[in-house]
C-alpha positions in Angstrom: 247.2 -47.4 -47.4 245.4 -50.7 -47.3 241.7 -51.7 -47.3 242.5 -54.3 -44.5 242.6 -52.0 -41.5 241.3 -53.7 -38.4 238.4 -51.3 -37.9 237.4 -51.4 -41.6 237.3 -55.2 -41.4 234.9 -55.1 -38.4 232.3 -53.0 -40.1 229.3 -55.0 -41.5 229.6 -53.1 -44.8 231.1 -50.0 -46.4 230.6 -46.6 -44.9 228.3 -45.9 -47.9 226.1 -48.9 -47.3 225.9 -48.2 -43.6 224.8 -44.7 -44.2 222.2 -45.8 -46.8 220.8 -48.3 -44.4 220.0 -45.6 -41.8 219.4 -42.6 -43.9 215.9 -41.9 -42.6 217.2 -42.0 -39.1 220.0 -39.6 -40.0 217.7 -37.1 -41.7 215.2 -37.2 -38.8 218.0 -36.7 -36.3 219.4 -33.7 -38.1 216.0 -32.1 -38.3 215.4 -32.5 -34.6 218.9 -31.0 -33.9 218.2 -28.0 -36.2 214.9 -27.4 -34.4 216.8 -26.2 -31.3 217.5 -22.5 -31.7 221.1 -21.5 -30.9 221.5 -17.8 -31.8 224.7 -16.7 -30.1 224.2 -13.0 -31.1 221.0 -12.7 -29.1 221.1 -15.7 -26.8 217.9 -17.2 -28.3 217.9 -20.9 -27.4 220.7 -20.8 -24.8 221.5 -22.6 -22.5 219.3 -25.4 -24.0 221.4 -25.3 -27.2 224.6 -26.2 -25.3 222.8 -29.1 -23.6 221.5 -30.3 -27.0 225.0 -30.2 -28.5 226.4 -32.1 -25.5 223.7 -34.8 -26.0 224.8 -35.3 -29.6 228.5 -35.6 -28.5 227.5 -38.3 -26.0 225.4 -40.2 -28.6 228.5 -40.3 -30.8 230.3 -42.3 -28.2 232.6 -39.6 -27.0 233.5 -38.5 -23.5 231.9 -35.1 -23.2 233.1 -31.9 -21.5 231.7 -28.4 -21.4 234.4 -25.6 -21.2 233.3 -22.1 -20.3 235.2 -18.9 -21.0 233.7 -15.5 -21.0 230.8 -16.3 -23.3 228.9 -19.2 -24.8 230.2 -22.6 -23.7 232.5 -24.8 -25.8 231.3 -28.4 -26.1 234.2 -30.9 -26.4 234.1 -34.7 -26.9 237.1 -37.1 -27.0 237.8 -40.7 -27.7 241.1 -42.4 -28.0 242.0 -44.6 -31.0 244.6 -47.3 -31.4 248.1 -46.6 -30.1 250.2 -44.8 -32.6 247.3 -43.6 -34.7 247.0 -39.9 -35.5 244.9 -37.6 -33.3 242.5 -35.5 -35.3 240.6 -32.5 -33.9 237.3 -31.9 -35.7 236.0 -28.4 -35.4 232.4 -27.1 -35.9 230.0 -24.7 -34.3 226.6 -25.3 -32.8 225.6 -21.6 -32.8 223.7 -20.1 -35.7 222.9 -16.7 -37.2 219.7 -14.8 -36.3 216.9 -15.7 -38.6 216.2 -12.2 -39.9 212.7 -11.2 -41.0 210.5 -14.3 -40.6 208.3 -13.3 -43.4 211.2 -13.9 -45.9 211.3 -17.6 -45.0 209.1 -20.1 -46.8 208.8 -22.2 -43.7 209.6 -21.7 -40.0 213.4 -21.5 -39.6 213.4 -23.6 -36.5 210.8 -26.1 -37.7 212.8 -27.8 -40.4 211.1 -29.5 -43.4 212.2 -31.7 -46.3 211.3 -30.2 -49.6 212.7 -30.6 -53.1 215.5 -32.9 -51.9 216.7 -30.4 -49.2 216.3 -29.8 -45.5 215.2 -26.2 -44.9 216.0 -24.4 -41.6 218.4 -22.2 -39.9 221.7 -24.0 -39.2 221.1 -26.8 -41.7 224.3 -25.9 -43.7 225.9 -23.5 -41.3 226.9 -25.4 -39.3 224.8 -28.1 -37.6 224.4 -30.3 -40.7 228.1 -30.3 -41.3 229.3 -31.3 -37.8 226.3 -33.6 -37.4 227.7 -35.6 -40.3 230.9 -36.0 -38.4 229.1 -37.0 -35.2 227.0 -39.6 -37.0 230.1 -41.1 -38.6 231.5 -41.5 -35.1 228.3 -43.0 -33.8 228.3 -45.6 -36.6 231.8 -46.6 -35.7 230.8 -46.9 -32.1 227.7 -49.0 -32.9 229.2 -51.3 -35.5 232.9 -51.6 -34.5 233.0 -50.5 -30.9 236.1 -48.4 -31.6 237.6 -45.6 -33.7 240.3 -45.9 -36.4 242.2 -43.0 -34.8 242.0 -40.7 -31.8 239.3 -38.0 -32.2 238.5 -34.8 -30.3 235.4 -32.9 -31.4 235.2 -29.2 -30.6 231.8 -27.5 -31.1 232.0 -23.7 -30.7 229.1 -21.8 -29.3 230.3 -18.4 -30.6 231.6 -18.8 -34.1 228.9 -16.6 -35.5 230.1 -13.7 -33.2 233.8 -14.2 -33.9 234.7 -17.0 -31.5 235.9 -14.5 -28.8 236.4 -17.2 -26.1 237.9 -20.0 -28.2 241.6 -19.0 -28.1 241.6 -18.4 -24.4 239.9 -21.8 -23.7 242.4 -23.7 -25.9 245.4 -21.9 -24.2 244.0 -22.7 -20.8 243.6 -26.4 -21.6 246.5 -27.3 -23.9 246.5 -31.0 -22.9 242.9 -31.5 -24.3 243.8 -30.2 -27.7 247.2 -31.7 -28.4 246.6 -33.1 -31.9 248.3 -33.9 -35.2 245.7 -32.4 -37.5 242.6 -30.2 -37.4 239.7 -30.8 -39.8 237.0 -28.2 -40.0 233.8 -28.6 -41.9 232.2 -25.2 -42.7 231.5 -23.1 -45.8 230.4 -24.8 -49.0 231.7 -27.1 -51.7 233.1 -25.5 -54.8 230.7 -23.3 -56.8 230.7 -25.9 -59.5 229.2 -28.4 -57.0 232.4 -30.5 -56.8 233.7 -31.7 -53.5 236.8 -29.8 -52.4 239.6 -29.7 -49.8 240.3 -26.2 -48.5 243.5 -24.9 -47.0 242.8 -21.7 -45.1 240.7 -18.6 -44.8 241.0 -14.8 -44.9 241.2 -12.8 -41.7 238.8 -10.1 -40.8 238.8 -6.7 -39.0 235.4 -5.1 -38.1 235.1 -1.4 -37.4 232.4 1.0 -36.3 232.4 4.6 -37.3 230.2 7.2 -35.5 229.6 10.9 -35.9 227.4 12.9 -33.5 225.7 16.3 -33.8 223.1 18.0 -31.7 221.4 16.4 -28.7 218.3 15.5 -30.7 217.2 15.4 -34.4 216.6 19.0 -35.6 214.2 20.7 -38.0 216.2 21.1 -41.2 214.5 24.5 -41.9 215.0 25.9 -38.5 218.6 24.7 -38.0 220.0 24.1 -41.5 223.3 25.9 -41.9 223.5 26.3 -38.1 223.9 22.8 -36.7 226.6 20.5 -38.1 225.1 17.4 -39.9 226.7 14.2 -38.7 225.4 12.3 -41.7 227.6 14.5 -44.0 230.5 14.1 -41.6 230.2 10.3 -41.8 229.8 10.0 -45.6 232.9 12.3 -46.1 234.8 10.1 -43.6 233.9 7.0 -45.6 234.8 8.7 -48.9 238.3 9.6 -47.6 239.1 5.9 -47.3 239.1 5.2 -51.1 239.7 7.3 -54.2 237.2 7.6 -57.1 238.8 4.5 -58.7 238.3 2.4 -55.6 241.9 2.3 -54.5 242.3 2.3 -50.7 244.1 5.5 -49.6 245.1 4.3 -46.1 248.9 4.4 -45.9 250.4 0.9 -45.4 247.0 -0.8 -45.8 248.5 -3.8 -47.5 251.7 -4.0 -45.5 252.6 -7.5 -44.3 250.6 -9.2 -47.1 252.2 -12.5 -48.1 251.8 -12.9 -51.8 250.4 -16.2 -53.2 252.9 -19.0 -53.6 253.5 -20.6 -57.0 251.8 -23.7 -55.7 248.7 -21.7 -54.7 248.5 -19.9 -58.0 248.8 -23.2 -59.9 246.0 -24.6 -57.8 243.7 -21.6 -58.5 244.5 -21.9 -62.2 243.3 -25.6 -62.1 239.9 -24.7 -60.5 236.9 -24.6 -62.8 235.3 -21.2 -63.2 232.3 -20.1 -65.2 232.7 -16.4 -64.4 229.6 -15.2 -66.4 227.5 -17.7 -64.5 229.0 -16.7 -61.1 228.3 -13.0 -61.8 224.9 -13.7 -63.3 223.8 -15.6 -60.2 224.3 -12.4 -58.2 222.9 -10.1 -60.8 226.1 -8.6 -62.2 227.8 -8.6 -65.6 231.3 -7.6 -64.6 233.7 -7.6 -61.6 234.6 -4.5 -59.5 236.6 -2.3 -61.9 238.8 -1.1 -59.1 240.7 -4.4 -59.4 240.9 -4.8 -63.1 244.0 -6.9 -64.0 243.4 -9.3 -61.2 241.7 -12.7 -61.7 238.6 -13.8 -59.8 240.7 -15.9 -57.3 243.4 -13.3 -57.0 240.7 -10.8 -55.8 239.5 -13.3 -53.2 242.9 -14.5 -52.0 245.7 -12.1 -52.7 244.3 -8.7 -51.7 242.7 -7.3 -48.6 239.2 -5.8 -48.9 237.5 -2.7 -47.4 233.8 -3.0 -47.4 231.0 -0.7 -46.1 228.5 -3.0 -44.5 225.8 -0.5 -43.8 225.0 3.1 -42.8 222.4 4.2 -40.2 221.3 7.7 -39.8 218.2 10.0 -39.8 214.9 9.2 -41.3 214.2 9.4 -45.1 210.6 10.4 -44.4 211.3 13.4 -42.2 213.0 16.7 -43.0 215.5 16.6 -40.2 219.2 17.0 -39.4 220.1 13.7 -37.8 221.7 13.7 -34.3 223.9 10.7 -35.0 225.3 8.7 -38.0 226.9 5.3 -37.8 228.5 2.9 -40.3 229.9 -0.6 -40.1 233.0 -1.6 -42.0 234.8 -5.0 -42.5 238.3 -5.5 -43.8 239.1 -9.0 -45.0 242.8 -9.7 -44.4 245.3 -11.8 -46.3 247.9 -14.0 -44.7 250.7 -12.0 -42.9 248.5 -9.0 -42.0 248.0 -8.2 -38.3 244.4 -7.0 -37.5 245.6 -4.6 -34.8 248.2 -3.0 -37.1 245.7 -2.5 -39.9 243.2 -1.0 -37.4 245.8 1.5 -36.1 246.5 2.6 -39.7 242.9 3.1 -40.6 242.3 5.0 -37.3 245.3 7.2 -37.9 244.0 8.0 -41.4 240.6 9.0 -40.1 242.1 11.1 -37.3 243.9 13.1 -40.1 241.1 13.3 -42.6 237.9 13.1 -40.6 238.7 14.0 -36.9 235.1 14.6 -36.1 234.3 10.8 -36.6 235.2 8.2 -34.0 236.3 4.7 -35.0 236.0 1.7 -32.8 237.5 -1.8 -33.3 234.7 -4.4 -33.1 236.8 -7.5 -33.6 239.8 -8.9 -35.4 240.8 -12.3 -36.6 244.1 -13.1 -38.5 244.1 -15.0 -41.8 245.4 -18.6 -41.8 247.0 -20.8 -44.4 248.0 -24.5 -44.5 250.3 -25.5 -47.4 248.6 -27.7 -50.0 251.5 -30.1 -50.0 251.0 -31.1 -46.4 250.9 -34.9 -45.7 247.2 -35.1 -44.8 245.6 -33.6 -47.9 246.0 -36.7 -49.9 244.2 -38.7 -47.2 241.3 -36.3 -47.1 241.1 -36.4 -50.9 241.1 -40.2 -50.9 238.2 -40.3 -48.4 236.2 -38.0 -50.7 237.0 -39.9 -53.8 236.0 -43.3 -52.2 232.5 -42.0 -51.8 232.1 -39.6 -54.7 234.1 -41.6 -57.3 236.0 -38.4 -58.3 239.1 -36.6 -57.1 238.1 -33.4 -55.2 239.3 -29.9 -56.0 242.2 -28.6 -54.0 241.6 -25.0 -52.9 244.1 -22.6 -51.4 243.1 -20.1 -48.7 240.4 -17.6 -49.7 236.9 -16.5 -49.0 235.3 -15.9 -45.7 236.7 -16.1 -42.1 236.8 -18.8 -39.5 239.0 -19.0 -36.3 241.5 -21.2 -38.3 244.4 -19.1 -37.0 243.9 -20.6 -33.6 244.7 -24.1 -35.0 247.6 -23.1 -37.2 249.0 -20.4 -34.8 248.3 -21.6 -31.3 248.1 -25.4 -31.8 250.7 -25.2 -34.6 249.3 -28.0 -36.7 247.9 -28.4 -40.3 244.3 -27.3 -40.5 242.3 -28.6 -43.5 238.8 -27.6 -44.5 236.4 -30.3 -45.6 233.2 -28.4 -46.6 230.1 -30.6 -46.6 227.3 -28.2 -47.6 225.9 -27.3 -51.1 227.1 -24.1 -52.6 223.6 -22.6 -52.7 222.9 -23.3 -49.0 221.9 -19.7 -48.3 223.8 -19.6 -45.1 223.2 -16.3 -43.1 220.1 -15.7 -45.3 216.5 -16.6 -45.4 215.7 -20.2 -46.5 219.0 -21.7 -45.5 219.1 -25.3 -46.7 221.2 -28.5 -46.9 220.8 -30.9 -49.8 220.0 -34.4 -48.5 222.3 -36.1 -50.9 225.2 -34.0 -49.8 224.4 -34.7 -46.1 224.4 -38.5 -46.7 227.5 -38.4 -48.8 229.1 -36.3 -46.2 228.5 -38.8 -43.4 230.1 -41.5 -45.5 233.0 -39.3 -46.3 233.6 -38.5 -42.6 233.7 -42.3 -41.9 236.2 -42.8 -44.8 238.3 -39.9 -43.5 238.8 -41.6 -40.1 239.6 -44.9 -41.8 242.2 -43.2 -44.1 243.8 -41.6 -41.1 243.8 -44.9 -39.2 245.2 -46.8 -42.2 
């Protein structure tokens, strides 16, 4: 690596100084971008949301394209770099979560405001603020150097918040557009300690729906109790049959296919800072789930699948009735090596045996994904971060939530590296989502440094 790359030499300053010089413009631009609703689950804001994302791709100096599958469009931008330079695909998503109850927000979720050093609004951290930093880095190269240090394709997903159902099909249908050396995705948060980090994968997820039905309408519990079967009881008994009293999953073969953590990953987890009492205290707990005693914090998040009841809907707590239906949502977070369809079939077989009156439906499934920490690109990403922050970032193996990362490692067959750019307390998916202004400005400079590192 050298500081004398042709593109770096053409810039009228460092990435940090260029960002500082236009910080008010950057903040105002992000707030305007966030003000456009883009709720993929309900359609709120579409198709204007796609047009708005396309506009930002154009402003970044990229050649834009809109690709449509069976759902919300994919917005793609491309620009070639110098011959022989790497080609990086930058992934983000322009769709956002529903706002939830508006009364729980301190300000309008789609009228962002700056308060206490943060930008508040739906999509600030997840994910508009993060991919907007990449787009502004590209725009600054275009305006000040007229070229990029390496070839870049930006992919903005319009369906990430509903599981990216169209993404794989679109990439398979247009392989020439996505032929790259590396994928960088900026989603999720920096480490809980506040330190910048480089992430190397995600857990997979399987979503299930359980349903029990009874009479054709809710019934008077006095007139029909002991006569009509109660679907609420059927449902809770079905849920109870999935785990024993100690919390151990009873589904035969539930963990089959799981790839244990490598020695490299275990060493990386051991090196991460962790204030466990503070982490638990922040969520109102004093101890971890006793069902997994003997496993460390990170082993629980990275080395074992989960089985979670998300919610139960039935009846009416204010009426003395026998409900006519009862439904529950379940998610299973998968580890590397587990196939979502295989896990679904095993759960469904278990329920057919132990709770045949309850139907189970697969709502979606995404495999886990891992990129080895010792890949050749991680040191370059780490250098880009340290150039701006002055500190080496933390290196994090695969764990946590779920993204369509398997598409990049599985279909494109390239390393896929996470560069989270939002603060750990961004409240994504919750009321009062926010993005710290200092993280956003640092992120824009980091994104510029990353392209320079790849070009060097």
